[in-house]
VMD Tcl script that draws the C-alpha trace (Angstrom):
set ca {
  {0.00 0.00 0.00}
  {1.32 3.44 -0.90}
  {0.28 6.92 0.21}
  {1.52 10.36 -0.77}
  {0.85 13.85 0.55}
  {1.82 17.38 -0.44}
  {1.72 20.29 2.02}
  {2.34 23.98 1.41}
  {4.86 24.86 4.12}
  {3.44 28.35 4.64}
  {0.18 26.72 5.80}
  {2.04 24.98 8.62}
  {4.02 28.15 9.34}
  {0.75 30.06 9.90}
  {-0.56 27.18 12.04}
  {2.53 27.35 14.27}
  {2.37 31.16 14.48}
  {-1.25 30.92 15.59}
  {-1.09 27.97 18.00}
  {2.61 27.57 18.88}
  {3.76 24.38 20.56}
  {0.18 23.59 21.59}
  {-0.64 23.32 17.89}
  {2.33 21.04 17.24}
  {1.15 18.79 20.08}
  {-2.09 18.16 18.20}
  {-0.24 16.11 15.60}
  {3.25 15.45 17.02}
  {4.57 13.68 20.10}
  {7.10 15.38 22.39}
  {9.89 13.32 20.80}
  {8.78 14.41 17.32}
  {8.59 18.06 18.38}
  {12.23 17.84 19.50}
  {13.14 16.82 15.93}
  {11.34 19.80 14.36}
  {13.87 22.41 13.27}
  {11.42 24.82 11.62}
  {8.02 25.03 9.95}
  {9.32 23.14 6.91}
  {10.31 20.15 9.04}
  {6.89 20.26 10.73}
  {5.22 20.36 7.30}
  {7.19 17.28 6.23}
  {6.08 15.43 9.37}
  {2.46 16.42 8.70}
  {2.80 15.09 5.15}
  {4.23 11.76 6.41}
  {1.31 11.24 8.76}
  {-1.26 12.10 6.08}
  {0.51 9.87 3.53}
  {0.57 6.99 6.01}
  {-3.14 7.31 6.74}
  {-3.82 7.38 2.99}
  {-1.73 4.24 2.49}
  {-3.86 2.52 5.12}
  {-6.98 3.71 3.31}
  {-8.38 5.33 6.44}
  {-7.32 8.94 6.37}
  {-6.76 10.68 9.70}
  {-9.71 10.04 11.98}
  {-11.11 7.53 14.45}
  {-9.34 4.52 12.90}
  {-5.94 6.18 12.58}
  {-5.09 9.31 14.57}
  {-2.04 11.54 14.15}
  {-0.54 10.11 17.35}
  {-0.89 6.52 16.06}
  {1.98 7.34 13.67}
  {5.33 8.19 15.24}
  {8.20 9.63 13.21}
  {11.83 9.25 14.25}
  {15.19 9.38 12.50}
  {17.71 6.64 11.80}
  {21.32 7.11 12.91}
  {21.96 8.48 9.39}
  {19.10 10.99 9.68}
  {16.56 9.26 7.43}
  {12.94 9.42 8.56}
  {11.23 6.26 9.77}
  {7.77 5.58 11.14}
  {6.46 3.40 13.92}
  {2.77 2.58 13.97}
  {0.52 1.95 16.97}
  {0.07 -1.71 17.85}
  {-3.63 -1.67 16.94}
  {-2.77 -0.57 13.38}
  {-0.07 -3.23 13.00}
  {-2.56 -5.91 14.02}
  {-5.61 -4.64 12.15}
  {-3.78 -4.27 8.83}
  {-1.25 -7.13 9.30}
  {1.63 -4.70 8.72}
  {5.07 -6.25 8.44}
  {7.16 -3.27 7.29}
  {6.96 0.44 6.54}
  {9.15 2.94 4.76}
  {8.90 6.65 4.17}
  {10.60 9.49 2.36}
  {10.21 13.25 2.77}
  {11.36 15.93 0.36}
  {11.04 19.69 0.24}
  {10.97 21.92 -2.82}
  {10.39 25.63 -2.49}
  {7.20 26.12 -0.51}
  {6.18 22.46 -0.51}
  {6.86 19.38 1.57}
  {6.08 16.00 0.02}
  {6.04 12.61 1.71}
  {5.56 9.07 0.47}
  {4.80 6.08 2.71}
  {4.93 2.43 1.63}
  {3.38 -0.26 3.82}
  {3.90 -4.00 3.46}
  {1.34 -6.45 4.79}
  {1.35 -10.19 5.22}
}
mol new
graphics top color blue
foreach p $ca { graphics top sphere $p radius 0.5 }
foreach p [lrange $ca 0 end-1] q [lrange $ca 1 end] { graphics top cylinder $p $q radius 0.2 }
display resetview
């Protein structure tokens, strides 16, 4: 299963200006917030979570919330995702991979999910 999302970074910049860290907490864990360098990083994380929910076919909502998807970095700095246990079980997920890129005012993320 594959999902993709595109976010205009200025949209996330305005969101952060309006709501600050409280706004970030709506879609990011404390560990994820520590990884955010600026609004462009936050936009990339938003895109990953949306792309993941699209790959699952659920979208963000009752079945899959923002906090059910956790983003971290490998020792080389590549993004990786960890899904909540209930998602792993429900969808028989065996592996995930993700990529984030930025170009100008846009952040784009792709998520691939393997199932058994």
